[in-house]
N, C-alpha and C positions, 0 to 999 in steps of 0.2 A: 332556769329558775327565773322567776318575775319578781319584781319588787313589790311590796305591799305587805299587809298584814290580813292572815288568815286563821281564824280559830275554830277548829273542828266542834261540832256539838258535843262530842263526847269526851272533851278536854275539861277534866278535873282540877285544873291547876290555876284557872281562872274564874272569877265569879260568873255564875250561872247566866245573868243578864247579858254578858258578852260572848257566849258561846255560840256558835254557827253563824259568825259574821265575817265578813271580809271586805277590805277596803284597798282601793288603789288610787292614787292621786298622781296624774301623769298627764302630759301634754299629747294630743295628736298633730303631729308635723307632717305637712306635704311637701316633699323633696322634688324639685325640678331641675332642669339643666342650668336655669337662670337663678336659682337660689332656693329659698324654703318660705312657707307661711305656717306659721302656727295656727291651726284651726280652731284650737280651744282656748284661745286667749281671753275669752271673756267668761270661762268656767271658773267658779270659786275655788281657790286651792287652800287658803290660810283656814286655820281653826276657826277664827272668828267669822270669816265669810260664809263657811260650812254651817255653823251653828246658827247664823242668821237665817239661812235657807231651811235648816231644820225647824226652827221656830214658825215659819209660815205654813206648816203642815196643818191641814185640818183633820 
């Protein structure tokens, strides 16, 4: 089981505009003998950050 939200296209318990979508917000981490590095540190994760990116779509 993976964390996230997945709504099947045939799910009639949610509004139609949300059907057939899925979202996962997580970090990609490189683990080495000496420690770790978060590879996705610059990726937007908050609601405000994600909505700002979505507003930039043309």
